[in-house]
C-alpha positions in Angstrom: 79.1 182.0 107.9 77.1 181.8 111.0 78.3 178.0 111.4 81.9 178.7 110.6 81.7 181.7 113.2 80.5 179.5 115.9 82.9 176.6 115.2 86.0 178.9 114.8 85.4 181.7 117.4 82.6 180.3 119.6 84.0 177.5 121.3 84.3 174.8 118.8 86.0 172.5 121.0 83.0 172.8 123.5 81.1 170.5 120.7 83.7 167.8 120.6 82.0 166.6 123.8 78.5 166.3 122.3 77.0 163.0 121.7 76.5 161.8 118.2 72.9 162.2 117.0 71.3 160.0 114.5 68.7 162.7 113.4 68.4 166.4 113.7 65.1 168.6 114.1 64.3 170.7 111.1 61.6 172.8 110.8 59.4 173.0 107.3 58.2 175.7 105.8 54.7 177.3 104.6 54.1 177.9 100.9 51.1 180.4 100.5 49.4 179.6 97.2 46.2 181.7 97.8 45.1 183.6 101.0 43.4 183.2 103.2 46.0 180.9 105.1 46.7 181.0 109.0 49.3 179.5 111.1 48.0 179.0 114.9 45.3 181.6 114.1 47.7 184.5 112.8 48.1 185.4 109.2 50.6 182.9 107.4 53.5 184.4 105.9 55.2 182.6 102.8 58.6 181.0 103.7 57.8 180.9 107.3 59.2 178.0 109.6 56.6 175.5 110.7 57.6 173.5 113.7 56.0 170.5 115.6 52.8 171.9 117.0 52.0 174.7 114.5 48.6 174.2 112.9 48.2 175.6 109.4 44.5 176.4 108.1 43.2 177.3 104.6 40.0 179.5 104.7 37.1 179.0 102.0 39.4 180.2 99.0 43.0 179.5 100.8 45.5 177.0 99.1 48.6 176.3 100.9 51.4 173.5 101.5 53.9 172.3 104.1 57.1 172.1 102.3 59.9 169.8 103.9 63.6 170.3 103.3 63.9 167.2 100.9 61.2 168.6 98.7 58.4 166.4 99.8 55.0 168.3 100.6 51.6 168.4 102.0 49.3 170.5 99.8 46.2 171.9 101.1 42.8 172.6 99.6 40.3 175.1 100.9 38.9 174.8 104.5 41.6 172.5 105.7 43.6 172.4 108.7 46.7 170.3 109.3 49.0 170.3 112.5 52.6 169.4 112.4 53.7 166.8 115.0 57.1 165.8 114.1 60.3 166.5 111.3 63.6 164.9 111.7 66.3 164.6 109.0 68.9 162.3 108.6 72.5 163.4 108.8 72.8 162.9 104.9 69.8 165.1 104.5 67.1 162.5 103.6 63.9 162.6 105.7 64.0 160.5 109.0 60.5 160.9 110.2 57.6 163.4 109.4 54.1 163.4 111.1 51.3 165.7 110.3 47.6 165.3 111.9 44.7 166.4 109.2 41.8 167.8 111.4 39.5 168.2 108.3 39.6 168.8 104.8 41.8 167.5 101.8 45.4 167.1 101.2 47.5 165.9 98.6 50.9 164.5 99.9 54.2 164.0 97.8 57.0 162.0 99.4 60.3 161.6 98.1 62.2 158.3 98.4 62.6 157.4 102.2 65.4 155.2 103.4 65.2 152.0 105.4 63.8 153.0 108.9 62.4 156.2 107.8 58.6 157.1 108.1 56.4 159.8 106.8 52.8 159.4 108.5 49.4 161.4 107.7 47.0 161.1 110.6 43.2 161.7 109.8 40.1 161.7 112.0 40.4 158.1 112.9 42.9 156.5 110.7 46.5 157.1 109.6 48.5 156.6 106.4 52.4 155.7 106.3 54.1 155.9 103.4 57.4 155.1 101.6 58.0 157.4 98.6 54.7 157.8 97.3 51.8 160.4 96.1 48.3 160.2 97.9 45.1 162.0 99.0 43.5 162.2 102.3 40.1 163.6 102.9 38.5 164.1 106.2 35.0 164.9 106.2 33.1 167.2 109.1 31.3 164.1 110.5 34.7 162.2 110.7 34.9 160.0 107.9 37.8 159.5 105.9 38.8 158.9 102.2 42.2 157.7 101.2 43.3 157.6 97.5 46.6 156.5 96.2 48.0 157.7 92.9 51.7 156.5 93.0 53.6 153.9 95.3 51.9 152.2 98.4 50.3 153.4 101.4 49.7 151.6 104.4 46.5 152.6 106.0 45.8 151.8 109.7 42.5 152.2 111.8 41.0 149.4 113.7 42.8 147.0 111.1 45.5 147.6 108.6 45.3 147.6 105.0 47.9 148.2 102.0 46.7 150.3 99.0 48.4 150.4 95.6 48.6 153.2 93.0 45.0 153.4 91.5 43.1 152.2 94.5 41.1 154.0 97.4 39.4 153.0 100.8 36.7 154.5 103.2 37.1 154.5 107.0 34.2 155.6 109.1 34.5 158.0 112.2 35.5 155.1 114.2 38.4 154.1 112.1 36.9 151.0 110.6 38.1 150.5 106.9 35.8 149.2 104.3 35.2 149.3 100.4 39.0 149.0 99.1 38.3 149.5 95.5 39.9 151.4 92.3 39.8 155.0 92.4 36.6 156.3 91.8 36.4 159.7 89.8 35.2 163.0 91.7 34.7 165.8 89.4 35.6 168.1 92.3 38.8 166.5 93.3 41.7 168.3 91.8 44.1 165.8 93.1 44.1 162.9 90.8 44.2 165.6 88.0 47.4 166.9 89.6 49.3 163.8 89.4 48.1 163.1 86.0 49.1 166.6 84.6 52.4 166.6 86.5 53.5 163.1 84.9 52.4 164.3 81.3 54.2 167.8 81.7 57.6 166.4 83.2 57.8 163.5 80.5 61.0 164.4 78.4 61.8 167.6 80.4 64.2 168.5 83.2 63.8 166.8 86.7 62.8 169.9 88.8 61.4 172.3 86.5 57.9 170.9 86.8 55.2 173.2 88.6 51.7 172.3 89.2 48.6 174.3 90.4 44.8 173.3 90.7 41.4 174.4 91.4 38.2 172.7 92.7 35.1 173.8 91.1 35.5 176.1 88.0 31.7 177.0 86.8 30.6 177.7 83.2 32.4 181.0 82.0 34.5 181.2 84.8 38.5 181.4 84.3 41.6 180.9 86.3 45.0 181.9 85.8 48.5 180.3 86.7 51.8 181.8 85.6 55.2 180.0 85.1 58.6 181.9 85.0 60.6 180.1 82.6 64.3 180.5 82.0 64.0 179.5 78.4 63.7 176.4 76.2 61.2 174.0 75.1 58.3 174.4 77.2 55.3 171.9 78.0 52.0 172.6 79.5 49.6 170.0 80.4 46.0 170.7 81.2 43.6 168.0 82.9 40.0 168.3 83.8 37.4 165.2 84.3 35.4 165.8 81.2 32.8 168.2 79.6 34.5 171.1 77.9 37.3 173.5 79.1 39.9 175.4 77.1 43.3 176.6 78.1 45.3 179.3 76.4 49.0 180.1 77.1 50.6 183.6 76.3 54.4 183.5 75.8 56.5 186.3 76.9 56.4 188.1 73.6 52.4 188.0 73.7 51.9 185.1 71.6 48.6 182.8 72.3 48.6 179.1 72.0 44.9 177.9 72.3 43.8 174.3 72.9 40.3 173.0 73.6 38.8 169.7 73.7 39.1 166.4 75.2 41.5 166.1 78.3 44.5 165.9 79.0 45.4 169.0 76.6 49.1 169.3 75.9 50.7 172.4 74.7 54.2 172.5 73.5 56.1 175.6 72.9 59.5 175.2 71.0 62.4 177.4 71.8 60.4 179.6 74.0 62.4 182.8 75.3 62.9 183.2 78.8 59.9 184.9 80.8 56.6 184.6 82.1 54.2 182.2 80.6 50.7 182.8 81.5 48.0 180.0 81.3 44.3 180.8 81.4 41.7 178.3 81.8 38.0 178.9 80.7 35.1 176.5 81.7 32.9 176.2 78.5 30.4 173.6 79.2 30.5 172.1 82.8 27.8 170.8 85.1 26.2 173.4 87.5 28.3 172.3 90.4 31.5 172.9 88.6 34.7 170.6 88.0 38.1 170.5 89.3 41.3 171.1 87.0 45.1 171.1 87.0 47.8 172.8 85.1 51.3 171.8 84.9 54.5 173.4 83.5 57.8 172.1 82.8 60.9 172.8 80.5 64.0 171.1 79.0 66.2 173.7 80.3 69.8 172.3 80.2 71.6 171.0 83.1 74.6 173.4 82.3 76.3 176.6 84.1 74.6 179.5 83.1 72.5 182.2 84.6 69.6 184.1 83.3 68.2 187.3 84.5 65.7 189.2 82.2 64.8 191.5 85.2 61.6 189.3 85.7 63.1 185.7 85.5 66.0 184.4 87.3 67.7 181.1 86.9 71.2 180.9 89.0 73.4 178.0 89.0 76.4 176.5 91.0 78.4 173.6 89.8 81.2 171.6 91.3 83.3 173.1 88.4 82.4 176.4 89.1 83.0 176.1 93.1 86.5 174.5 92.3 87.4 177.4 90.2 86.5 179.8 92.6 88.5 178.3 95.4 91.5 178.1 93.1 91.2 181.5 92.2 91.1 182.6 95.8 94.1 180.7 96.9 92.3 178.4 99.3 93.8 174.9 99.8 92.8 172.2 102.1 88.8 172.8 101.4 86.4 170.6 99.6 83.2 172.0 98.9 80.7 170.3 96.4 77.0 169.9 95.4 76.4 166.0 96.3 73.7 163.9 94.6 71.0 164.9 92.7 67.2 165.7 93.5 64.3 167.5 91.6 63.3 169.3 94.6 66.5 170.4 96.6 70.3 170.5 96.5 72.8 169.2 99.0 76.1 171.1 99.8 79.0 169.3 101.5 82.1 170.8 103.1 85.3 169.5 104.4 88.6 171.2 105.6 91.3 170.0 107.8 92.9 173.2 109.3 95.4 172.7 112.0 95.0 169.1 112.0 91.1 169.4 113.0 89.1 167.6 110.3 85.7 169.8 110.1 82.6 168.5 108.0 79.0 169.8 107.4 76.2 169.2 105.1 73.3 171.8 104.2 70.1 171.0 102.5 68.7 173.8 100.1 65.0 173.8 99.0 62.4 176.4 98.0 60.9 178.3 101.1 59.0 180.6 98.6 59.7 183.3 98.5 63.2 182.9 99.9 65.8 180.0 99.6 65.4 177.4 102.7 68.5 176.1 104.3 68.6 173.3 106.9 72.0 172.2 108.5 71.8 168.4 108.6 75.3 167.2 109.9 78.3 168.7 111.4 81.2 166.7 112.7 84.5 167.6 114.3 87.4 164.9 114.2 84.8 162.5 112.9 82.3 162.7 115.8 78.9 163.9 115.0 78.1 167.5 116.7 75.0 168.5 114.8 72.6 168.7 117.6 74.9 170.8 119.7 75.8 173.0 116.7 72.0 173.6 115.8 71.2 174.4 119.6 73.9 176.7 119.7 72.9 178.6 116.7 69.2 178.6 118.0 70.6 180.3 121.4 72.1 183.1 119.2 68.9 183.6 117.6 68.9 181.6 114.9 67.4 178.0 114.0 67.8 175.0 112.0 66.1 176.4 109.1 67.2 179.6 107.6 65.0 181.6 105.3 67.3 183.5 103.2 66.5 186.4 100.8 68.4 186.1 97.6 67.1 189.2 95.8 64.4 187.5 94.0 61.8 185.0 94.8 62.7 181.5 94.7 60.4 179.0 92.7 62.2 175.9 92.4 65.4 174.4 93.6 67.1 171.5 92.2 70.1 169.5 91.7 71.4 167.6 88.6 74.3 166.1 86.7 75.8 168.2 84.0 78.1 167.7 81.2 80.8 165.3 82.2 79.2 164.6 85.9 79.7 168.2 86.7 76.9 168.1 89.5 75.3 171.3 90.1 72.7 173.2 92.0 69.9 175.4 90.4 67.5 178.0 91.5 64.7 179.3 89.3 62.6 182.1 90.3 61.2 185.7 89.5 61.7 189.1 90.7 
């Protein structure tokens, strides 16, 4: 609505003189998993915008993530500091360039597929890791040494030399950037991220892309428990529980109070057929682990159908917006000359494209939506008038009116996941899942 107002009433012809832009700056969003989390020394607010120069720090028990508009993210373990240095999007909503610097701590980075010419770089103390659609870990120790592990895809690690790592490999770097000891990934009982990658694959297999949600912890000791909740819209549910060894158990309680318990060798997979919508609670218990504790990971997913239909139990919410629903709403309102569609599919975001030709002036814009939990994140990635890109000028003008390239929009419920998929007959749709 702000965009339309600026174009129609705020001097739309002014934007026609703007130069085309290959990319647009777009803030990321902060996901707070466990406190304490700070941004530039101030308490972190879930969903707040993160711009180049902002530093996110997690305390001794803190967990957080930097969430990018295409669904890529950098997940942070406790005692980790990461500074955002760049975020730019292409006009189609894909990432153009991302840069982060990890000062200390442990991170898991998951990158959606990058187009030719795009870049995603994580800098450690004396090395950098550049990727093209992958999942990898960076550990920066207090003494300035680094460890990089790759779980999926390939990573180019650059220090005093350059090495290409494939999935299942890791490499060390000293404080001066000298790379050494490239080898197969070595298990670390207090590293949760190989487990997160393993569990996410196990849970998502056979389920709907976009419904997967994972969590992890570093060092559970004997008798300790940890809980992770999942807000399901209903359907067949899968939980995967991963840990390095020894003995742990997991108990999943469905919304009706029925428990499903498993213990034994990992990974443990729990399947609940035709589960009702509601909150599923998974409690992990360490039964027989080393005194120093072990890491663990949990991942949920469902086979929720890609079909129009909302769910609202008062606690769990699922909202859908399909192209057929949009077309019907436009027709019912008597609107003509307007095209509004969900375009493409993604397990971590949704893209909506608008086109009109009122008064012989073609107008087109594209907005990416994603989960800036607890709100819905929205980023303007492309605006054109008469075929001329005016994205940068529009975003700057909105900022001058007190807005920004990203909007953290309340929806009446906390947004857990946003994705887009192809329904019956190719009816592409946007899905938001969350809870009240």
